[in-house]
C-alpha positions, 0 to 999 in steps of 0.5 A: 500500500501507500503512495507512488508516482504516476505510472505508465504500463507496467509488467507484474512479475513473480520471482522465486529466488533459489537457494542461497542466492543462486540464479533463478529465472523469473516467471513473468506475469503481464498484470497490473499497470500501476504500483502494487499497493497491497498483497494478501494470501487467502487463509488456506494459502492457495490464492494471492490477492493484489491491488493496484493504482490501475484500479483493479484487484487481481487473484492469482494461483499462489502455487503457479502464479497463474492469473485466476481473475481480475476485479474491476468495479473500483473507479480509482486506485485500490489501496488495500485488499484483505481476505475474511478469516473464513476465506469466503469474502474479500474486502477492498479499499479505494481512492474512490472513497468506497469499501467493496465486499466481494465473493472470494470464490467467484469474484462477484461484487456483493456490495459497496459500502459508502460513507467515507468522505475521502480516500479509504486506505485500509480495511480489516475484518474482525476475527469473528467476521461480523465487523469490517473496519475501514480507515480513511484520509477523512481522519476516521475509522468506520465499523461496518456490519459484514452481513448487511453492509450498514455502518455500525460506528464511526471512530474519531480522534485522529487529527490527520489521515488514517493509513492503517488498521489492524484487529488484535487476534482476540478481536477485543482491540482495534489499532489505527495508525495515522499521519498525526504520528500516533497509534490509537488503540480502541475497544472494539466493542465500545469504540472508546480509546484505550490508549494512544501510542506516541514516539514516532517522529514521522507519519505512520504507514502500517501496523500489524499485531503479532499472532499472539497479540502481545506485540504491535509493530508499526512502520513510519516515515521516520525510517524506523519500525517500532515494536510496542507492548499494546497492554502497556503502550511501551516501546519494546524495540526500535528497529533501525537500519532502513534509509527511507520511509518504511511503507509496510510491516508484517509478522510471520505466522509463528511470530518469530519474524517481523518483515519490513519493506521500505522506499529504499527498495529493501526488505528487512527481517527482524527477530521481534524478541531481541530486535536483531536484524536477521537478514536484508533482502534486495532485488526489487528496483522500486519502493516496497509498498506491501508485504504478506506472509503465506499462512504456512510462513514459507513464502513472503510476498512483496509488492512494489511501485515505480516504473517496474512494479513487481511482485516477488515471492520469496521462499523463506526456507531457501534464503539461507543465513 
């Protein structure tokens, strides 16, 4: 997700690096014609969804890289896409100020959720799949009833655009990150603010909870990733090493790795317990817009922008040390 420059026709590629840096012939897919702003795996790991500034969402066979279908109902850049916990639904957020719900199997549009007054940057399903949260440049977070599409609540408090949202694994807490340099933790039921996390010195771009909910990772324009204790609001580690704004961050399914993607074109893998840098992945020529681990943790998908937008599928077990 996140910003990139105006683009012409681009080629989408899936590259699978071989063991310990040996040469690998990339598989090229003609696909998106703009920056890949988000990538997401289905819960069963069989499908990879991607969305782009070209106004489309694409669904790929995660094993073969074959394009399964393209969803085209948005009328502007699509900033985020995510699968529901059950895998039967897909939600998307767009510059056209809407959230859309899709049938993940057929690609059929189920409904369009309208209410935001500016770009919608991020969407997240509650773990019980009853609620969908959306974050917007209009400085609000909205909660929607997944069954009916009706708005349930509007959360206000941020003073600048809200760029990323994430539910805690237990569904009790919703986190939102903003250009106002704060993260707000909300009670997911009442909508009341639990606490405000402060420390970053630049716009927040992305947040992600660890699988056990004991850590919250955040990435920022200040070139750092921070790991927070959501129970206390204290910073556990500040991860330094990137040389530009960090656009994306995610935990591996086992919680043992944090991956961060940066405008400096690198991906860094960190140990969330110690804050140690484990490895730096290089190869993409343009800013890293988005990251997602497969459910089994064996693959890391990255989407990038610029004149050569790429999706790379990194085989984690084959990267070596």
